[in-house]
C-alpha positions in Angstrom: 20.6 6.5 3.8 19.6 4.7 6.9 15.8 4.8 7.5 13.9 3.6 10.6 10.6 2.1 9.6 8.2 1.2 12.4 5.4 -1.2 11.7 7.6 -2.9 9.1 5.7 -6.2 9.2 2.4 -4.3 8.5 0.6 -4.0 5.1 2.0 -0.6 4.2 5.3 -1.0 6.3 6.3 -4.0 4.3 5.7 -2.4 0.9 7.5 0.9 1.9 10.5 -1.0 3.3 10.8 -3.0 0.1 10.7 0.1 -2.0 13.5 1.7 0.1 15.6 -1.4 0.0 15.3 -1.8 -3.7 16.7 1.7 -4.3 19.7 1.0 -1.9 18.7 2.4 1.4 19.4 0.7 4.7 16.2 -0.1 6.5 16.0 -0.6 10.3 12.6 -2.3 10.9 10.6 -2.3 14.1 7.4 -4.2 14.8 5.8 -5.9 17.8 4.1 -8.5 15.7 1.0 -8.3 17.8 -2.1 -10.5 17.3 -4.6 -7.9 16.3 -4.8 -10.0 13.2 -3.2 -13.2 11.9 0.5 -13.1 13.0 1.5 -15.6 10.3 0.7 -13.1 7.7 3.0 -10.5 9.4 5.7 -13.1 9.7 5.5 -13.9 6.0 5.7 -10.2 5.1 8.7 -10.0 7.4 10.3 -12.9 5.7 10.3 -11.0 2.4 12.3 -8.2 4.0 14.8 -10.4 5.7 16.0 -11.6 2.4 17.5 -8.1 1.8 21.1 -7.6 3.2 20.4 -4.0 4.2 17.4 -4.9 6.3 17.7 -5.4 10.0 14.7 -6.2 12.3 14.0 -5.5 16.0 10.9 -7.0 17.6 9.7 -4.5 20.0 6.7 -2.2 20.9 6.9 1.5 20.1 5.1 2.1 23.4 8.3 0.7 25.2 10.1 4.0 25.9 13.4 2.5 27.0 13.6 0.2 24.0 12.7 2.8 21.5 15.3 5.2 23.0 17.9 2.5 22.7 17.1 1.8 19.1 17.4 5.4 18.0 20.7 5.8 20.0 22.2 2.6 18.7 21.0 2.7 15.0 21.3 6.5 14.4 18.9 6.5 11.4 18.9 9.7 9.2 15.2 9.7 8.8 12.2 7.9 10.3 8.9 6.6 8.8 6.4 5.9 11.5 3.7 3.4 10.3 3.2 1.4 13.6 0.1 1.9 15.6 -3.2 0.4 16.5 -5.4 0.4 13.4 -9.2 0.0 13.0 -12.0 2.3 13.5 -14.4 -0.3 15.0 -11.9 -2.0 17.2 -11.3 1.4 19.0 -14.8 1.3 20.3 -14.2 -2.0 22.2 -10.6 -1.7 23.1 -9.7 2.0 23.5 -6.7 1.4 25.8 -4.9 -0.2 22.9 -5.1 3.1 21.0 -3.9 5.1 23.9 -0.8 2.9 24.3 0.2 2.5 20.6 -1.0 5.7 19.0 -0.4 8.2 21.8 2.4 6.8 24.1 4.1 5.2 21.1 4.1 8.4 19.1 5.6 10.4 22.0 8.4 7.8 22.1 9.0 8.4 18.4 9.0 12.1 18.7 11.5 11.9 21.6 13.7 9.5 19.7 13.7 12.0 16.6 14.3 15.0 18.9 17.3 13.6 20.7 19.0 11.9 17.8 19.0 14.7 15.2 16.6 13.0 12.8 16.4 14.9 9.5 12.7 14.2 8.8 9.9 12.3 10.5 7.0 11.0 8.2 4.1 9.5 10.0 0.8 7.8 9.2 -2.3 9.8 9.7 -5.7 8.9 8.4 -8.6 10.0 6.3 -10.7 9.2 9.4 -9.5 12.6 11.0 -12.1 14.4 8.7 -14.8 12.8 10.8 -18.0 14.8 10.7 -16.9 17.0 7.8 -19.4 16.9 5.0 -17.5 19.0 2.4 -16.1 16.8 -0.3 -13.4 16.3 -1.5 -11.6 16.4 1.9 -8.9 19.1 2.0 -6.0 19.4 4.4 -6.9 23.0 4.7 -10.3 22.2 6.3 -10.9 22.0 10.0 -10.8 18.5 11.4 -11.9 19.0 15.0 -14.9 16.6 15.0 -13.7 13.1 14.9 -16.3 10.3 15.1 -14.1 7.5 16.5 -11.3 7.3 19.1 -9.0 6.1 16.4 -9.5 9.2 14.4 -9.0 11.3 17.6 -5.6 9.6 18.2 -4.5 10.4 14.6 -5.5 14.0 14.9 -3.6 14.1 18.2 -0.6 12.8 16.4 -0.7 15.7 14.0 -0.9 18.2 17.0 1.9 16.5 18.8 4.1 16.6 15.7 3.4 20.3 15.3 4.5 20.9 18.9 7.9 19.2 18.3 8.3 21.0 14.9 7.7 24.2 16.9 9.8 23.6 20.0 12.7 21.6 18.4 12.7 22.4 14.7 12.0 18.8 13.9 10.7 18.5 10.3 7.5 16.4 10.4 5.1 15.4 7.7 1.8 13.7 8.4 0.2 11.6 5.6 -3.6 11.1 5.6 -4.1 7.7 4.0 -7.4 6.9 2.3 -8.7 3.3 2.4 -5.6 1.5 1.3 -5.9 -1.9 -0.4 -3.9 -4.3 -2.5 -1.7 -7.5 -2.2 -0.6 -8.4 1.3 -3.5 -6.3 2.7 -4.9 -6.6 6.2 -7.4 -9.4 6.9 -9.7 -7.1 8.8 -10.2 -4.8 5.9 -13.3 -5.0 3.7 -11.6 -6.3 0.5 -9.9 -9.2 2.3 -13.0 -10.0 4.2 -15.2 -9.9 1.1 -12.7 -12.1 -0.9 -12.6 -14.7 1.8 -16.3 -14.9 2.2 -17.0 -15.0 -1.5 -14.5 -17.8 -2.1 -16.0 -19.8 0.8 -19.6 -19.3 -0.4 -20.5 -17.2 2.6 -22.5 -14.0 2.7 -20.6 -10.7 2.9 -21.7 -8.0 5.4 -22.5 -4.8 3.6 -23.1 -1.9 6.0 -25.6 1.0 5.4 -27.2 -1.2 2.7 -24.1 -0.5 0.5 -24.9 3.2 0.3 -21.3 4.3 1.1 -18.6 5.9 -1.0 -14.8 5.5 -0.4 -11.7 6.8 -2.0 -10.0 3.5 -2.4 -6.3 3.9 -2.8 -3.9 1.2 -4.2 -0.9 0.2 -2.2 1.7 1.1 -4.8 0.3 4.6 -5.0 0.6 5.0 -1.2 4.2 3.7 -1.2 5.2 6.1 -4.0 3.8 9.0 -2.0 5.5 7.9 1.2 8.9 7.5 -0.4 8.7 10.8 -2.3 7.7 12.6 0.9 10.5 11.1 3.0 13.0 12.5 0.5 11.6 16.1 0.9 11.8 17.2 4.5 9.0 19.6 5.7 9.9 23.3 5.6 8.1 26.3 7.1 5.5 27.9 4.9 6.5 31.4 4.2 2.9 32.4 3.4 1.5 31.0 6.6 -0.4 33.7 8.6 -1.1 33.4 12.3 -4.3 35.4 12.1 -5.7 33.0 9.4 -3.9 29.8 10.2 -3.8 27.0 7.6 -4.0 23.6 9.2 -2.0 22.0 6.5 1.2 24.0 7.0 2.9 26.3 9.6 5.5 28.8 10.2 7.6 25.8 11.4 8.8 22.7 9.5 5.4 21.0 9.5 3.3 19.6 6.7 0.1 17.4 6.3 -0.9 15.8 3.0 -3.8 13.5 1.8 -2.7 10.4 -0.1 -5.9 9.2 -1.9 -7.0 8.1 -5.4 -9.2 11.1 -5.9 -11.8 8.8 -7.5 -14.5 8.2 -4.9 -16.1 4.8 -5.6 -19.5 3.5 -4.4 -19.0 0.5 -2.2 -21.3 -1.6 -4.4 -19.0 -0.8 -7.5 -16.0 -2.0 -5.4 -17.7 -5.2 -4.6 -18.7 -5.6 -8.2 -15.1 -5.2 -9.3 -14.1 -8.0 -6.8 -16.8 -10.3 -8.0 -15.7 -9.9 -11.6 -12.1 -10.4 -10.6 -12.9 -13.6 -8.7 -15.4 -14.9 -11.1 -18.0 -15.3 -8.4 -21.1 -13.4 -7.2 -21.3 -12.4 -3.6 -24.3 -13.2 -1.4 -25.0 -9.9 0.4 -26.1 -9.4 4.0 -27.2 -5.8 4.2 -26.7 -4.2 7.6 -27.2 -0.8 9.1 -24.4 1.8 9.5 -21.8 1.0 12.1 -20.7 3.4 14.8 -17.7 5.3 13.8 -18.2 5.0 10.1 -18.8 7.9 7.7 -20.8 7.9 4.5 -18.2 9.1 2.1 -14.5 10.0 1.7 -12.8 11.7 -1.1 -9.3 13.1 -1.2 -8.1 16.4 -2.6 -4.4 15.6 -3.3 -3.3 18.9 -4.9 -1.0 19.6 -2.0 0.8 16.4 -2.4 1.1 16.9 -6.2 2.6 20.4 -5.7 5.0 19.2 -3.0 6.4 16.1 -4.6 4.9 15.9 -8.1 2.9 12.8 -7.6 -0.8 12.0 -7.9 -2.2 8.5 -7.2 -3.9 7.2 -10.4 -4.4 3.4 -10.1 -8.0 2.6 -11.2 -10.0 0.5 -8.7 -10.7 -2.2 -11.3 -7.0 -2.7 -11.9 -6.0 -2.6 -8.2 -8.8 -5.0 -7.1 -7.9 -7.4 -9.9 -4.3 -7.5 -8.6 -5.4 -8.1 -5.1 -7.8 -10.9 -6.3 -5.0 -12.6 -8.3 -2.7 -12.5 -5.2 -5.5 -13.7 -2.9 -6.5 -16.7 -5.0 -2.9 -17.8 -5.3 -2.3 -17.6 -1.6 -5.5 -18.6 0.1 -8.0 -21.5 -0.4 -11.6 -21.7 0.7 -10.7 -24.8 2.8 -8.1 -22.8 4.9 -9.3 -21.9 8.4 -10.0 -18.4 9.5 -6.9 -16.3 9.2 -4.6 -19.1 8.1 -2.4 -18.5 5.2 -1.4 -21.1 2.6 2.0 -22.6 3.2 3.0 -21.7 -0.4 5.2 -18.8 -1.2 3.1 -15.6 -1.4 3.3 -14.1 -4.9 3.4 -10.3 -5.2 6.6 -10.0 -3.2 9.5 -8.4 -4.9 12.5 -10.8 -5.5 
């Protein structure tokens, strides 16, 4: 089928697009290639996709209402995977307007495009950050998520609410996927694993927040991709057991679903760092810092809902995933390369 993938030059977007192309789908990719992080890395990801005959690319911003309306009308995709958006918890503290534009205005444009073009299913990226102040672990989609601790998290929660409104008003099947700390080859340079690897290889100290006393449900990219693709193939349906007097946040009496995608193996941050040190063959110098605003102490995903819905449960061990990332990183980057600059060599880890 023809599938519109927004954020196709992003970390998750590239991998999802490749998976779809490999199985024979036609992918219409959209990305604005913004400079939130190194654009050359996005361009190299895009280069991998352009090698596929069934891939087409449109450089535009999802916040551009007219442009998005035109793409939907022209391309007429059957389904849409919306992965574009402004990422980063900490960046939302210093540049909140970027999140309003990309994550709120942009999402309305996606919803409108789906509404007016009979899209069979919209799958969109939410985030584990929506759990915010929740202390009950593992996080469940059935729990209340009304206490975000960052604007980024608030925009992701808003996306889920907006999607429900369109599912209710227009019968649009929507599925939100709450990703848990995604890592792996081609990962974002602003994420911890990439930052740690770069600093370790260059002999610099790594910043370890809250003295390392944090736990994350680190989820390998291949597991995220498998979950996304399985979900796009199964459009959301109304839950016949949903009760208005005791509403379940994860489902509804309209075609609306929300699922966690996490590894369900919460890992202490220091163990994550140790796995990277072992994979790189170098010991990190650690600069211990206090907790940062917007961070949470621990995340852990209950993925029973996803498993029941599409028969899939992420299972890549952190040691395996970190080693794969380290192998990719060492082959692609050198300690002498400047900040954010990629090696000119072909990046391994891309599918032929």
